[in-house]
Rosetta silent file (secondary structure, phi, psi, omega in degrees, C-alpha in Angstrom):
SEQUENCE: XXXXXXXXXXXXXXXXXXXXXXXXXXXXXXXXXXXXXXXXXXXXXXXXXXXXXXXXXXXXXXXXXXXXXXXXXXXXXXXXXXXXXXXX
SCORE:     score description
SCORE:     0.000 S_00000001
   1 L     0.000  123.868 -176.807   -9.018   -8.633    7.682 S_00000001
   2 L  -107.876    3.733  179.426  -11.252  -10.976    5.740 S_00000001
   3 L  -130.803  168.923 -179.147  -11.386   -9.239    2.413 S_00000001
   4 L   -84.450  140.246  178.921   -9.044   -8.097   -0.317 S_00000001
   5 E  -140.361  138.734  179.764   -7.893   -4.486   -0.330 S_00000001
   6 E  -114.612  129.297  176.506   -5.703   -2.617   -2.805 S_00000001
   7 E  -117.248  122.967 -178.278   -3.550    0.359   -1.821 S_00000001
   8 E  -110.659  134.307  177.912   -2.006    2.358   -4.665 S_00000001
   9 E  -101.159  130.156 -178.386    0.890    4.789   -4.182 S_00000001
  10 E  -115.731  149.011  171.436    0.972    7.847   -6.422 S_00000001
  11 E  -136.789  125.293 -179.121    3.687   10.366   -7.207 S_00000001
  12 L    54.254   38.776  176.629    2.882   13.500   -9.202 S_00000001
  13 L    79.282    3.834 -179.069   -0.541   12.063  -10.038 S_00000001
  14 E  -117.658  137.328  176.786    0.825    8.796  -11.475 S_00000001
  15 E   -67.989  130.798  179.905    0.583    5.357   -9.889 S_00000001
  16 E  -117.150  -24.316 -179.847    4.065    4.062   -9.106 S_00000001
  17 E  -161.069  168.653  178.525    3.446    0.995   -6.914 S_00000001
  18 E  -155.400  159.828  177.576    0.670   -0.879   -5.170 S_00000001
  19 E  -132.979  129.014  178.692    0.051   -3.379   -2.398 S_00000001
  20 E  -102.873  110.354  177.241   -2.659   -6.030   -2.421 S_00000001
  21 E   -83.179  127.667  179.711   -3.758   -6.977    1.092 S_00000001
  22 L  -105.517  161.838  178.851   -5.106  -10.534    1.228 S_00000001
  23 L   -52.967  137.330 -176.517   -7.322  -12.112    3.895 S_00000001
  24 L  -154.419  165.115  174.060   -5.328  -12.640    7.077 S_00000001
  25 L   -81.276  154.672 -178.775   -5.594  -13.170   10.801 S_00000001
  26 L   -55.314  -38.743 -175.532   -5.329  -10.125   13.046 S_00000001
  27 L   -85.550   -3.270 -177.187   -1.994  -11.280   14.447 S_00000001
  28 L   -66.404  138.619  174.622   -0.392  -12.100   11.070 S_00000001
  29 L  -134.967  150.157  175.088    2.821  -10.332   10.122 S_00000001
  30 L   -75.062  120.522  179.293    5.020  -10.658    7.064 S_00000001
  31 L  -105.001  -25.704 -177.998    8.090  -12.608    8.126 S_00000001
  32 E  -139.944  152.337  173.746    9.514  -13.389    4.684 S_00000001
  33 E  -126.650  148.443 -179.787    9.308  -11.894    1.223 S_00000001
  34 E  -136.453  123.634  178.034    9.765  -13.653   -2.094 S_00000001
  35 E   -82.319  131.264  177.017   10.287  -11.889   -5.417 S_00000001
  36 E  -131.093   92.428 -175.055    8.313  -13.364   -8.304 S_00000001
  37 L    63.390 -124.922  179.300    9.050  -11.296  -11.418 S_00000001
  38 L   -90.590    7.852  179.009    7.755   -7.794  -10.760 S_00000001
  39 E  -105.410  151.824  171.828    5.749   -9.003   -7.733 S_00000001
  40 E  -124.614  118.801 -179.031    6.888   -9.381   -4.132 S_00000001
  41 E   -90.613  128.543  175.255    4.991  -11.965   -2.096 S_00000001
  42 E   -99.789  126.828 -174.094    4.747  -11.357    1.670 S_00000001
  43 E  -121.684  147.304  174.451    4.551  -14.565    3.691 S_00000001
  44 L   -76.487  173.740 -179.934    3.865  -15.349    7.323 S_00000001
  45 L   -59.156  -34.021 -179.982    6.296  -17.396    9.378 S_00000001
  46 L   -92.087   13.059  170.976    4.333  -20.550    8.511 S_00000001
  47 L    87.414   14.898  176.696    4.374  -19.733    4.775 S_00000001
  48 L   -85.269  139.122  178.509    0.891  -18.277    4.187 S_00000001
  49 E   -80.001  121.641 -178.897    0.582  -15.544    1.561 S_00000001
  50 E  -120.148   -6.387  178.774   -0.873  -12.387    3.146 S_00000001
  51 E  -170.920  157.205  179.503    0.029   -9.686    0.649 S_00000001
  52 E  -135.387  127.252  176.185    1.495   -8.913   -2.748 S_00000001
  53 E   -97.708  132.052  173.040    3.474   -5.822   -3.688 S_00000001
  54 E   -98.125  109.712 -175.303    3.377   -4.577   -7.271 S_00000001
  55 L   -78.916  -12.713  176.634    6.740   -2.877   -7.688 S_00000001
  56 L  -138.356  115.307 -179.725    5.704   -1.335  -10.988 S_00000001
  57 L   -73.614  -17.216 -178.440    2.221    0.021  -11.514 S_00000001
  58 L   -82.980  -22.367 -175.192    2.870    0.298  -15.247 S_00000001
  59 L  -121.550   58.870 -178.928    3.612   -3.380  -15.800 S_00000001
  60 L   -77.033  120.978  179.697    0.903   -5.245  -13.940 S_00000001
  61 L  -105.526   94.775 -177.365    0.984   -8.922  -14.886 S_00000001
  62 H   -63.755  -35.735  178.830   -2.433  -10.304  -13.898 S_00000001
  63 H   -63.954  -41.460  177.831   -1.463  -13.800  -15.075 S_00000001
  64 H   -63.742  -39.471  177.141    1.591  -13.812  -12.781 S_00000001
  65 H   -63.165  -46.871  179.643   -0.623  -12.704   -9.893 S_00000001
  66 H   -59.275  -40.862  179.173   -3.147  -15.451  -10.634 S_00000001
  67 H   -66.059  -40.914  178.540   -0.342  -18.054  -10.734 S_00000001
  68 H   -62.884  -46.593  179.042    1.096  -16.792   -7.451 S_00000001
  69 H   -61.219  -42.036  179.010   -2.290  -16.941   -5.733 S_00000001
  70 H   -63.725  -40.221 -179.736   -2.887  -20.466   -7.067 S_00000001
  71 H   -58.633  -37.709 -178.625    0.550  -21.590   -5.846 S_00000001
  72 L   -97.926   10.766  177.351   -0.363  -20.554   -2.287 S_00000001
  73 L    57.036   39.715  175.263   -3.957  -21.802   -2.608 S_00000001
  74 L  -100.826  131.925  179.079   -5.398  -18.317   -2.185 S_00000001
  75 L   -54.801  143.783 -179.038   -8.658  -17.682   -4.063 S_00000001
  76 L   -63.291  155.214 -178.737   -8.147  -15.578   -7.170 S_00000001
  77 L   -95.688  135.374  176.780   -8.835  -11.866   -6.950 S_00000001
  78 L   -62.229  135.598 -179.747  -11.583  -10.365   -9.062 S_00000001
  79 H   -62.845  -22.269  175.267  -10.044   -8.205  -11.758 S_00000001
  80 H   -66.030  -27.873  176.563  -12.491   -5.483  -10.710 S_00000001
  81 H   -68.543  -22.605 -179.409  -10.563   -5.348   -7.386 S_00000001
  82 H   -97.981    2.687 -173.631   -7.486   -4.435   -9.438 S_00000001
  83 H   -51.397  -45.049 -179.814   -9.267   -1.842  -11.593 S_00000001
  84 H   -61.694  -34.142 -179.887   -7.488    1.228  -10.122 S_00000001
  85 H   -75.798  -41.056 -179.252   -4.126   -0.381  -10.783 S_00000001
  86 H   -67.937  -25.866  178.948   -5.016   -1.636  -14.257 S_00000001
  87 L   -80.160  -14.549 -174.882   -6.203    1.859  -15.200 S_00000001
  88 L   -68.749    0.000    0.000   -2.879    3.399  -14.138 S_00000001
């Protein structure tokens, strides 16, 4: 997968969580997870960031996401890619 994709989970019509898929190799799997505030970073065995879970759709911290992406040298995500989550 070479592009960013957002999957939002709903319950009773309300967003409750979301997962941001980041560019990855076909064979990549999450081997480790790291909690960063309300975010959970999924990392490969060699420490590459391949996904981010938003554990609360109501409290999306875009600045924390941007800092996390910068820490792992992943290009920032356009805020338009997060629009469904930010509207929740």
